[in-house]
C-alpha positions in Angstrom: -26.4 -14.8 2.2 -25.3 -11.2 2.2 -27.8 -8.4 2.0 -27.1 -5.1 0.2 -28.8 -1.7 0.4 -28.0 0.3 -2.7 -28.8 4.0 -3.0 -30.4 5.2 -6.3 -29.5 8.9 -6.9 -25.8 9.4 -7.9 -25.0 5.7 -7.2 -27.2 3.9 -9.8 -28.6 6.9 -11.6 -27.2 10.4 -11.9 -29.2 13.1 -10.2 -26.9 16.0 -9.6 -25.4 15.7 -13.1 -28.9 16.4 -14.4 -29.5 19.2 -12.0 -26.3 20.9 -13.1 -27.4 20.5 -16.7 -30.7 22.2 -15.9 -28.9 25.0 -14.0 -26.6 25.7 -16.9 -29.5 25.8 -19.3 -31.4 28.3 -17.2 -28.6 30.5 -16.0 -26.0 30.2 -18.7 -23.1 30.1 -16.2 -19.7 31.1 -17.5 -17.7 29.0 -16.9 -20.4 26.3 -16.8 -21.3 24.8 -13.5 -19.8 21.3 -13.0 -20.2 18.5 -10.4 -16.9 19.6 -8.9 -18.6 22.8 -7.8 -20.9 20.8 -5.5 -18.2 20.6 -2.8 -20.5 20.0 0.1 -23.8 18.3 0.9 -25.3 21.7 1.7 -24.7 22.9 -1.9 -23.2 26.2 -1.1 -21.7 28.8 -3.4 -22.4 28.6 -7.1 -23.9 25.1 -6.6 -26.7 26.4 -4.4 -28.9 27.1 -7.4 -29.4 23.4 -8.1 -31.4 22.8 -4.9 -34.6 24.0 -6.5 -34.4 21.3 -9.2 -34.8 18.5 -6.6 -38.5 19.3 -6.7 -38.7 19.8 -10.5 -40.4 16.9 -12.4 -38.0 17.7 -15.3 -35.1 16.5 -13.2 -36.6 13.0 -12.8 -37.6 12.8 -16.4 -33.9 13.3 -17.3 -32.5 10.5 -15.1 -31.2 7.5 -17.0 -29.5 4.3 -15.9 -26.3 3.4 -17.7 -25.5 -0.1 -19.0 -22.6 -0.1 -16.5 -25.0 0.5 -13.6 -27.4 -2.2 -14.9 -24.6 -4.7 -15.1 -23.5 -3.7 -11.5 -26.9 -4.4 -10.0 -27.3 -7.7 -11.9 -23.9 -8.9 -10.8 -24.6 -7.9 -7.3 -27.8 -9.9 -7.3 -25.7 -13.0 -7.9 -23.8 -12.4 -4.7 -26.7 -11.7 -2.3 -30.1 -10.1 -1.8 -30.2 -6.5 -3.2 -32.5 -3.8 -1.9 -32.7 -0.4 -3.6 -33.0 2.1 -0.7 -33.9 5.5 -2.1 -34.8 8.9 -0.5 -37.4 10.7 -2.8 -40.1 13.2 -2.2 -43.6 11.7 -2.0 -44.8 13.3 -5.2 -42.0 11.6 -7.1 -42.3 8.1 -5.6 -44.4 6.7 -8.5 -41.8 8.1 -10.9 -39.0 6.5 -9.0 -40.7 3.1 -9.1 -41.2 3.5 -12.8 -37.4 4.4 -13.2 -36.4 1.2 -11.3 -38.8 -1.1 -13.1 -37.8 0.3 -16.5 -34.1 -0.3 -15.8 -34.6 -3.6 -14.0 -37.9 -5.2 -15.1 -37.5 -8.3 -12.9 -36.5 -6.4 -9.7 -38.7 -7.5 -6.9 -41.2 -4.9 -5.8 -40.7 -5.8 -2.1 -37.0 -5.0 -2.4 -37.7 -1.3 -3.2 -37.5 0.7 0.0 -38.4 4.5 -0.1 -37.9 7.0 2.7 -35.5 9.5 4.1 -34.8 7.5 7.3 -32.3 5.1 5.8 -30.8 4.4 9.2 -33.9 2.3 9.9 -32.8 -0.2 7.2 -30.5 -2.9 8.4 -28.4 -4.8 5.8 -24.9 -6.3 5.7 -23.5 -3.7 3.2 -24.9 -0.4 2.1 -23.6 1.9 -0.7 -24.6 5.5 -0.6 -23.1 8.9 -1.5 -24.8 10.9 1.3 -22.5 11.6 4.3 -25.2 11.4 7.0 -26.7 8.2 5.5 -23.3 6.5 5.9 -22.5 8.0 9.3 -25.9 7.0 10.8 -26.2 3.6 8.9 -27.0 0.4 10.8 -25.3 -1.7 8.1 -22.5 -3.9 9.2 -20.3 -2.4 6.5 -21.4 1.1 5.4 -19.6 2.1 2.2 -19.4 5.6 0.8 -19.6 6.2 -3.0 -17.0 9.0 -3.5 -18.5 12.2 -5.0 -17.3 15.8 -4.9 -19.8 16.7 -2.1 -18.5 14.1 0.3 -14.7 14.5 -0.2 -14.1 15.8 3.4 -15.6 12.7 4.9 -12.7 10.8 6.3 -11.9 7.3 7.7 -14.9 5.4 6.2 -14.9 2.6 3.8 -15.2 4.3 0.4 -15.0 3.5 -3.3 -14.9 5.5 -6.5 -16.7 3.1 -8.8 -18.4 -0.3 -9.1 -15.2 -2.2 -9.7 -13.7 -0.9 -6.4 -16.9 -1.9 -4.6 -16.5 -5.5 -5.8 -12.9 -5.5 -4.7 -14.0 -4.3 -1.3 -16.7 -7.0 -1.2 -14.0 -9.7 -1.9 -11.9 -8.3 1.0 -14.9 -8.4 3.3 -15.6 -12.1 2.3 -12.0 -13.0 2.8 -12.0 -11.5 6.3 -15.1 -13.6 7.1 -13.3 -16.9 6.3 -9.9 -15.7 7.4 -8.4 -16.1 3.9 -5.6 -13.7 4.2 -2.9 -12.7 1.7 0.5 -14.3 2.5 3.1 -11.7 1.3 5.8 -12.7 -1.0 8.1 -10.3 -2.9 7.4 -8.5 -5.1 4.2 -7.2 -3.7 2.7 -4.1 -2.2 2.7 -3.8 1.6 -0.2 -1.4 2.5 0.0 0.1 5.9 -3.4 1.2 7.0 -4.8 2.6 10.2 -6.0 5.9 11.8 -4.0 9.1 11.7 -1.4 9.0 14.4 -0.8 5.3 14.3 2.8 5.8 13.1 2.2 4.5 9.5 4.7 6.9 7.9 7.3 6.4 10.6 7.1 2.6 10.3 7.3 2.9 6.5 10.5 4.9 6.7 12.1 2.4 9.1 11.2 -0.5 6.8 12.8 1.2 3.8 16.1 1.2 5.6 16.2 -2.4 4.6 17.1 -3.2 1.0 14.1 -5.5 0.7 11.6 -2.6 1.1 11.1 0.6 -0.9 8.5 3.3 -1.0 7.2 5.0 -4.2 6.6 8.7 -4.4 3.2 9.8 -3.1 1.4 12.9 -4.3 -1.0 15.0 -2.3 -2.8 18.4 -2.5 -1.9 18.9 1.2 0.7 21.6 1.7 3.5 20.5 4.1 5.4 23.2 5.8 9.2 23.0 6.4 10.4 24.6 9.5 13.6 26.6 9.3 16.7 24.4 9.9 14.6 21.3 9.9 13.9 18.8 7.0 10.2 18.0 6.4 9.4 14.5 7.7 6.8 14.0 5.0 7.2 11.3 2.3 4.7 13.0 0.1 5.1 15.4 -2.8 2.7 18.4 -2.8 1.0 19.3 -6.0 -1.9 21.7 -6.7 -5.5 20.5 -6.9 -5.5 21.4 -10.6 -2.4 19.3 -11.3 -3.9 16.4 -9.3 -7.0 16.4 -11.4 -5.1 16.8 -14.6 -2.8 13.9 -13.8 -5.7 11.7 -12.4 -5.3 9.1 -15.2 -1.6 8.5 -14.1 -2.7 7.5 -10.5 -3.3 3.9 -9.7 -5.3 4.8 -6.6 -6.6 8.0 -5.2 -8.3 8.9 -2.0 -9.5 11.9 0.0 -8.4 12.3 3.6 -9.3 15.2 5.8 -10.2 17.2 2.7 -6.9 16.6 0.8 -6.3 14.3 -2.2 -3.7 11.6 -2.2 -2.5 9.3 -5.0 0.3 7.2 -6.3 1.4 6.9 -9.9 1.7 3.5 -11.7 5.2 4.1 -13.1 6.6 4.8 -9.6 5.2 1.5 -8.2 6.0 -0.6 -11.3 9.7 0.4 -11.1 10.0 -1.0 -7.6 7.9 -4.1 -8.4 10.2 -4.9 -11.3 13.1 -4.8 -8.9 11.5 -7.5 -6.8 10.9 -5.2 -3.8 8.3 -5.1 -1.1 6.6 -1.8 -2.0 5.6 -0.1 1.3 2.7 2.3 1.0 0.9 4.1 4.0 -2.7 4.6 2.9 -6.3 4.2 3.9 -8.1 0.9 3.6 -10.0 1.9 0.5 -6.8 2.8 -1.3 -5.2 -0.5 -0.3 -8.1 -2.5 -1.6 -8.1 -0.5 -4.9 -4.4 -1.4 -5.2 -5.4 -5.1 -5.4 -6.6 -4.4 -8.9 -3.0 -4.1 -10.1 -0.5 -5.9 -7.8 -0.4 -8.6 -5.1 -1.2 -6.6 -2.0 -1.0 -7.5 1.7 -2.9 -5.1 4.0 -1.4 -4.6 7.5 -3.4 -2.7 10.1 -1.3 -0.4 12.3 -2.8 -0.7 15.8 -2.0 1.9 18.4 -3.4 3.1 21.7 -6.1 5.8 21.4 -4.2 8.1 23.8 -1.0 7.8 21.7 -2.8 8.5 18.4 -4.6 11.5 19.9 -1.3 12.8 21.2 0.3 12.3 17.8 -2.5 14.0 16.0 -2.5 17.0 18.3 1.2 17.3 17.9 1.1 17.4 14.1 1.9 20.6 12.1 -1.6 21.2 10.7 -4.6 23.5 11.3 -7.2 22.7 13.9 -9.9 21.8 11.3 -7.8 19.0 9.9 -6.9 17.8 13.3 -10.7 17.7 14.1 -11.4 15.6 11.0 -8.7 13.1 11.8 -9.9 12.7 15.4 -13.5 12.3 14.3 -12.4 9.6 11.8 -10.5 7.6 14.4 -13.3 5.4 15.7 -14.5 4.5 12.1 -11.0 3.6 11.1 -10.4 1.4 14.1 -13.2 -0.8 12.8 -11.3 -1.6 9.7 -8.8 -3.8 11.5 -11.1 -6.8 10.9 -10.8 -6.4 7.2 -7.0 -6.5 7.1 -4.7 -9.4 6.5 -2.6 -8.7 9.6 -2.7 -6.5 12.6 0.6 -5.1 14.1 0.9 -3.0 17.2 2.9 0.1 16.2 3.1 1.5 19.8 5.6 -1.3 20.7 9.3 -1.4 19.9 9.1 -4.5 17.7 6.6 -3.3 15.1 9.2 -3.1 12.3 10.6 -6.5 13.1 7.1 -8.0 13.2 6.3 -6.7 9.7 9.6 -8.0 8.5 8.7 -11.4 9.8 5.4 -11.3 8.1 7.2 -10.5 4.8 9.4 -13.5 4.9 
């Protein structure tokens, strides 16, 4: 039976949302402070004022648990043993227990674990919004709950909401019993793997065949075009403001190396309606989210580390982004076990192999 370690603050019950509300009341910010202003775990800039509320009893009095969160925990309890693993100051531990027991009266007392050293807790799957809790986790599958303050964290299993978490759980279970998706057109062919594993290059070669096509992909990452040379990117660059404004049009979104990426439903549906294999280079979390909407086969692009490092260092991007991609590599390599197929993309027959998979 699977074991789950679920964080409380900002996963089950909002904490920073309440802190932002308290800050706006006290300081009267104009424009008002929002969760988007908390763009790092250190709470710098305008968001730095919310730190003091973490030790304010009013903050914990404001915390509530939504019906959606209650349903999430109850459903998860049908799939395994659930532990609530929460970091809270000692003076608020009694209040935290009261919060948990109020929301979940039947939750076992022995399954409530409190403390800041979450890395000491070993479960199969953990769900947390804190970057260092995920990076140091001893869980077999650490999963990041996406929030504005962890958007630069790259290459980890990550979800935006409870529904995506259950889709990821299904994928994990499928990998355990080797129940893989057998691709049949029309379907989405998700190419996943670390940066530098030739996903985009393979996608372009596949699309030279009439059976395959790629939808437009949107990103906040600016791509430079050198004089006299076409950009090799298959992405369309839009501003952060436009990306947020059009968020409801995207079927899946993700953050990679600090930039947002997404694909619009209408672009994918047009190709699905034509009976195509829809090729999409993306991260594993985005591929799993795509399963909500279309039959999706996930192919891991495996490449030698030296080749990937060489490819990353040769990319036209700043050193900070290169560093984020290199740091993410080891975590992304672990995702191969969760994919339906693994194809070596540093060999000459990678495209032919994928075409054979897509009979």
